[in-house]
BAKOL-464866 format. One record per residue (C-alpha): residue number from 1; residue in one letter; x, y, z. Coordinates in Angstrom, 2 decimals. Layout:
N
<rec><dose>NUM</dose><gulo>A</gulo><c1>X</c1><c2>Y</c2><c3>Z</c3></rec>
...
END
This chain:
118
<rec><dose>1</dose><gulo>X</gulo><c1>101.58</c1><c2>102.71</c2><c3>114.07</c3></rec>
<rec><dose>2</dose><gulo>X</gulo><c1>101.77</c1><c2>106.54</c2><c3>112.26</c3></rec>
<rec><dose>3</dose><gulo>X</gulo><c1>99.21</c1><c2>106.91</c2><c3>110.10</c3></rec>
<rec><dose>4</dose><gulo>X</gulo><c1>95.49</c1><c2>105.87</c2><c3>111.86</c3></rec>
<rec><dose>5</dose><gulo>X</gulo><c1>92.78</c1><c2>105.60</c2><c3>109.19</c3></rec>
<rec><dose>6</dose><gulo>X</gulo><c1>88.57</c1><c2>105.74</c2><c3>109.93</c3></rec>
<rec><dose>7</dose><gulo>X</gulo><c1>85.67</c1><c2>106.12</c2><c3>108.46</c3></rec>
<rec><dose>8</dose><gulo>X</gulo><c1>85.34</c1><c2>102.93</c2><c3>106.29</c3></rec>
<rec><dose>9</dose><gulo>X</gulo><c1>82.24</c1><c2>101.13</c2><c3>105.18</c3></rec>
<rec><dose>10</dose><gulo>X</gulo><c1>79.25</c1><c2>99.30</c2><c3>103.47</c3></rec>
<rec><dose>11</dose><gulo>X</gulo><c1>77.64</c1><c2>102.15</c2><c3>101.56</c3></rec>
<rec><dose>12</dose><gulo>X</gulo><c1>74.63</c1><c2>101.68</c2><c3>99.19</c3></rec>
<rec><dose>13</dose><gulo>X</gulo><c1>75.30</c1><c2>102.78</c2><c3>94.84</c3></rec>
<rec><dose>14</dose><gulo>X</gulo><c1>75.12</c1><c2>106.63</c2><c3>94.98</c3></rec>
<rec><dose>15</dose><gulo>X</gulo><c1>75.85</c1><c2>107.31</c2><c3>98.29</c3></rec>
<rec><dose>16</dose><gulo>X</gulo><c1>78.38</c1><c2>109.22</c2><c3>100.37</c3></rec>
<rec><dose>17</dose><gulo>X</gulo><c1>81.02</c1><c2>108.23</c2><c3>102.66</c3></rec>
<rec><dose>18</dose><gulo>X</gulo><c1>84.68</c1><c2>110.26</c2><c3>104.61</c3></rec>
<rec><dose>19</dose><gulo>X</gulo><c1>87.21</c1><c2>108.68</c2><c3>105.24</c3></rec>
<rec><dose>20</dose><gulo>X</gulo><c1>90.16</c1><c2>109.77</c2><c3>107.25</c3></rec>
<rec><dose>21</dose><gulo>X</gulo><c1>93.49</c1><c2>109.65</c2><c3>108.08</c3></rec>
<rec><dose>22</dose><gulo>X</gulo><c1>95.66</c1><c2>111.13</c2><c3>111.10</c3></rec>
<rec><dose>23</dose><gulo>X</gulo><c1>98.93</c1><c2>111.48</c2><c3>111.20</c3></rec>
<rec><dose>24</dose><gulo>X</gulo><c1>99.71</c1><c2>113.04</c2><c3>114.55</c3></rec>
<rec><dose>25</dose><gulo>X</gulo><c1>102.40</c1><c2>111.11</c2><c3>115.66</c3></rec>
<rec><dose>26</dose><gulo>X</gulo><c1>104.30</c1><c2>111.75</c2><c3>113.39</c3></rec>
<rec><dose>27</dose><gulo>X</gulo><c1>107.03</c1><c2>114.03</c2><c3>113.99</c3></rec>
<rec><dose>28</dose><gulo>X</gulo><c1>108.40</c1><c2>114.57</c2><c3>110.49</c3></rec>
<rec><dose>29</dose><gulo>X</gulo><c1>107.98</c1><c2>117.52</c2><c3>107.83</c3></rec>
<rec><dose>30</dose><gulo>X</gulo><c1>104.68</c1><c2>115.87</c2><c3>105.99</c3></rec>
<rec><dose>31</dose><gulo>X</gulo><c1>105.31</c1><c2>117.14</c2><c3>102.85</c3></rec>
<rec><dose>32</dose><gulo>X</gulo><c1>102.25</c1><c2>114.99</c2><c3>100.10</c3></rec>
<rec><dose>33</dose><gulo>X</gulo><c1>99.74</c1><c2>113.28</c2><c3>101.50</c3></rec>
<rec><dose>34</dose><gulo>X</gulo><c1>97.41</c1><c2>110.96</c2><c3>99.28</c3></rec>
<rec><dose>35</dose><gulo>X</gulo><c1>94.80</c1><c2>107.81</c2><c3>99.37</c3></rec>
<rec><dose>36</dose><gulo>X</gulo><c1>95.09</c1><c2>105.23</c2><c3>97.30</c3></rec>
<rec><dose>37</dose><gulo>X</gulo><c1>92.56</c1><c2>102.02</c2><c3>97.00</c3></rec>
<rec><dose>38</dose><gulo>X</gulo><c1>93.19</c1><c2>98.17</c2><c3>95.84</c3></rec>
<rec><dose>39</dose><gulo>X</gulo><c1>91.21</c1><c2>95.66</c2><c3>94.84</c3></rec>
<rec><dose>40</dose><gulo>X</gulo><c1>92.68</c1><c2>91.76</c2><c3>95.70</c3></rec>
<rec><dose>41</dose><gulo>X</gulo><c1>94.58</c1><c2>90.76</c2><c3>92.47</c3></rec>
<rec><dose>42</dose><gulo>X</gulo><c1>95.86</c1><c2>94.30</c2><c3>90.83</c3></rec>
<rec><dose>43</dose><gulo>X</gulo><c1>97.75</c1><c2>96.78</c2><c3>91.76</c3></rec>
<rec><dose>44</dose><gulo>X</gulo><c1>97.31</c1><c2>99.47</c2><c3>94.14</c3></rec>
<rec><dose>45</dose><gulo>X</gulo><c1>96.36</c1><c2>103.13</c2><c3>92.52</c3></rec>
<rec><dose>46</dose><gulo>X</gulo><c1>96.43</c1><c2>106.74</c2><c3>93.39</c3></rec>
<rec><dose>47</dose><gulo>X</gulo><c1>92.94</c1><c2>108.36</c2><c3>94.10</c3></rec>
<rec><dose>48</dose><gulo>X</gulo><c1>93.85</c1><c2>111.18</c2><c3>94.53</c3></rec>
<rec><dose>49</dose><gulo>X</gulo><c1>97.17</c1><c2>113.27</c2><c3>96.36</c3></rec>
<rec><dose>50</dose><gulo>X</gulo><c1>97.34</c1><c2>117.03</c2><c3>97.55</c3></rec>
<rec><dose>51</dose><gulo>X</gulo><c1>100.43</c1><c2>118.65</c2><c3>98.05</c3></rec>
<rec><dose>52</dose><gulo>X</gulo><c1>101.44</c1><c2>120.86</c2><c3>101.55</c3></rec>
<rec><dose>53</dose><gulo>X</gulo><c1>100.34</c1><c2>124.01</c2><c3>99.26</c3></rec>
<rec><dose>54</dose><gulo>X</gulo><c1>97.00</c1><c2>122.63</c2><c3>98.89</c3></rec>
<rec><dose>55</dose><gulo>X</gulo><c1>97.13</c1><c2>121.39</c2><c3>95.02</c3></rec>
<rec><dose>56</dose><gulo>X</gulo><c1>95.36</c1><c2>118.03</c2><c3>94.17</c3></rec>
<rec><dose>57</dose><gulo>X</gulo><c1>95.02</c1><c2>115.73</c2><c3>91.57</c3></rec>
<rec><dose>58</dose><gulo>X</gulo><c1>92.36</c1><c2>113.55</c2><c3>91.24</c3></rec>
<rec><dose>59</dose><gulo>X</gulo><c1>92.21</c1><c2>109.73</c2><c3>88.93</c3></rec>
<rec><dose>60</dose><gulo>X</gulo><c1>89.90</c1><c2>110.32</c2><c3>85.98</c3></rec>
<rec><dose>61</dose><gulo>X</gulo><c1>87.49</c1><c2>107.18</c2><c3>87.84</c3></rec>
<rec><dose>62</dose><gulo>X</gulo><c1>86.77</c1><c2>109.60</c2><c3>90.39</c3></rec>
<rec><dose>63</dose><gulo>X</gulo><c1>87.34</c1><c2>113.13</c2><c3>89.62</c3></rec>
<rec><dose>64</dose><gulo>X</gulo><c1>83.81</c1><c2>115.04</c2><c3>90.47</c3></rec>
<rec><dose>65</dose><gulo>X</gulo><c1>82.96</c1><c2>112.39</c2><c3>92.75</c3></rec>
<rec><dose>66</dose><gulo>X</gulo><c1>85.78</c1><c2>112.90</c2><c3>95.29</c3></rec>
<rec><dose>67</dose><gulo>X</gulo><c1>87.86</c1><c2>115.42</c2><c3>97.49</c3></rec>
<rec><dose>68</dose><gulo>X</gulo><c1>90.68</c1><c2>115.64</c2><c3>98.93</c3></rec>
<rec><dose>69</dose><gulo>X</gulo><c1>91.71</c1><c2>117.92</c2><c3>102.17</c3></rec>
<rec><dose>70</dose><gulo>X</gulo><c1>94.17</c1><c2>118.71</c2><c3>104.80</c3></rec>
<rec><dose>71</dose><gulo>X</gulo><c1>94.08</c1><c2>119.90</c2><c3>107.62</c3></rec>
<rec><dose>72</dose><gulo>X</gulo><c1>98.23</c1><c2>120.82</c2><c3>108.74</c3></rec>
<rec><dose>73</dose><gulo>X</gulo><c1>97.07</c1><c2>121.80</c2><c3>111.96</c3></rec>
<rec><dose>74</dose><gulo>X</gulo><c1>95.44</c1><c2>118.66</c2><c3>113.53</c3></rec>
<rec><dose>75</dose><gulo>X</gulo><c1>98.35</c1><c2>116.55</c2><c3>110.40</c3></rec>
<rec><dose>76</dose><gulo>X</gulo><c1>95.14</c1><c2>114.72</c2><c3>109.22</c3></rec>
<rec><dose>77</dose><gulo>X</gulo><c1>93.67</c1><c2>114.29</c2><c3>105.24</c3></rec>
<rec><dose>78</dose><gulo>X</gulo><c1>90.26</c1><c2>113.49</c2><c3>104.27</c3></rec>
<rec><dose>79</dose><gulo>X</gulo><c1>88.64</c1><c2>111.87</c2><c3>101.20</c3></rec>
<rec><dose>80</dose><gulo>X</gulo><c1>85.16</c1><c2>112.69</c2><c3>100.35</c3></rec>
<rec><dose>81</dose><gulo>X</gulo><c1>83.28</c1><c2>109.83</c2><c3>98.67</c3></rec>
<rec><dose>82</dose><gulo>X</gulo><c1>80.38</c1><c2>111.07</c2><c3>96.79</c3></rec>
<rec><dose>83</dose><gulo>X</gulo><c1>77.76</c1><c2>109.21</c2><c3>93.98</c3></rec>
<rec><dose>84</dose><gulo>X</gulo><c1>79.85</c1><c2>106.46</c2><c3>95.44</c3></rec>
<rec><dose>85</dose><gulo>X</gulo><c1>79.45</c1><c2>103.24</c2><c3>92.30</c3></rec>
<rec><dose>86</dose><gulo>X</gulo><c1>80.06</c1><c2>99.25</c2><c3>92.64</c3></rec>
<rec><dose>87</dose><gulo>X</gulo><c1>83.78</c1><c2>99.94</c2><c3>91.11</c3></rec>
<rec><dose>88</dose><gulo>X</gulo><c1>85.02</c1><c2>102.60</c2><c3>94.07</c3></rec>
<rec><dose>89</dose><gulo>X</gulo><c1>84.97</c1><c2>98.92</c2><c3>96.53</c3></rec>
<rec><dose>90</dose><gulo>X</gulo><c1>88.08</c1><c2>98.21</c2><c3>97.36</c3></rec>
<rec><dose>91</dose><gulo>X</gulo><c1>90.58</c1><c2>98.82</c2><c3>100.46</c3></rec>
<rec><dose>92</dose><gulo>X</gulo><c1>91.43</c1><c2>102.12</c2><c3>101.02</c3></rec>
<rec><dose>93</dose><gulo>X</gulo><c1>95.13</c1><c2>103.50</c2><c3>101.57</c3></rec>
<rec><dose>94</dose><gulo>X</gulo><c1>96.41</c1><c2>106.85</c2><c3>103.62</c3></rec>
<rec><dose>95</dose><gulo>X</gulo><c1>99.52</c1><c2>107.74</c2><c3>102.62</c3></rec>
<rec><dose>96</dose><gulo>X</gulo><c1>102.42</c1><c2>110.32</c2><c3>103.42</c3></rec>
<rec><dose>97</dose><gulo>X</gulo><c1>105.39</c1><c2>111.35</c2><c3>101.62</c3></rec>
<rec><dose>98</dose><gulo>X</gulo><c1>107.51</c1><c2>113.26</c2><c3>105.18</c3></rec>
<rec><dose>99</dose><gulo>X</gulo><c1>111.22</c1><c2>114.10</c2><c3>105.20</c3></rec>
<rec><dose>100</dose><gulo>X</gulo><c1>113.24</c1><c2>114.75</c2><c3>108.08</c3></rec>
<rec><dose>101</dose><gulo>X</gulo><c1>116.78</c1><c2>115.98</c2><c3>108.26</c3></rec>
<rec><dose>102</dose><gulo>X</gulo><c1>117.10</c1><c2>115.90</c2><c3>104.24</c3></rec>
<rec><dose>103</dose><gulo>X</gulo><c1>115.86</c1><c2>112.44</c2><c3>104.15</c3></rec>
<rec><dose>104</dose><gulo>X</gulo><c1>113.36</c1><c2>110.85</c2><c3>102.28</c3></rec>
<rec><dose>105</dose><gulo>X</gulo><c1>110.21</c1><c2>108.54</c2><c3>103.91</c3></rec>
<rec><dose>106</dose><gulo>X</gulo><c1>107.06</c1><c2>107.54</c2><c3>103.07</c3></rec>
<rec><dose>107</dose><gulo>X</gulo><c1>104.53</c1><c2>105.82</c2><c3>105.42</c3></rec>
<rec><dose>108</dose><gulo>X</gulo><c1>100.94</c1><c2>103.69</c2><c3>104.83</c3></rec>
<rec><dose>109</dose><gulo>X</gulo><c1>98.56</c1><c2>102.99</c2><c3>106.98</c3></rec>
<rec><dose>110</dose><gulo>X</gulo><c1>96.57</c1><c2>99.52</c2><c3>107.52</c3></rec>
<rec><dose>111</dose><gulo>X</gulo><c1>94.21</c1><c2>100.41</c2><c3>105.00</c3></rec>
<rec><dose>112</dose><gulo>X</gulo><c1>90.17</c1><c2>100.51</c2><c3>105.49</c3></rec>
<rec><dose>113</dose><gulo>X</gulo><c1>87.92</c1><c2>98.86</c2><c3>103.28</c3></rec>
<rec><dose>114</dose><gulo>X</gulo><c1>84.66</c1><c2>100.52</c2><c3>101.79</c3></rec>
<rec><dose>115</dose><gulo>X</gulo><c1>82.85</c1><c2>98.51</c2><c3>99.91</c3></rec>
<rec><dose>116</dose><gulo>X</gulo><c1>79.81</c1><c2>99.64</c2><c3>97.97</c3></rec>
<rec><dose>117</dose><gulo>X</gulo><c1>76.76</c1><c2>97.47</c2><c3>96.97</c3></rec>
<rec><dose>118</dose><gulo>X</gulo><c1>73.61</c1><c2>98.27</c2><c3>94.22</c3></rec>
END
């Protein structure tokens, strides 16, 4: 397993959770890291991404509520989720784009469930 996620769980609306993803087993040079989410029966969607230069992008649905960050020394990426809403309920997946000798690789975590109740 190349990407290991943690931090999912159940929370009431308005609460907070922090997701973490460790890519410590990857030996490649990591470029972009991101969080996606997927609801059963729907396509996986991008939540937030962060470049190796620290530039972050967010989906409109979570702007102002979620913050993505990365620690390149620890090879981790985190997603701080505040003011959670029931519609944020999904399986959240960590993603990493990496390069090794000019070859591009994509890695996915196994997913962690986030459930937000009223």
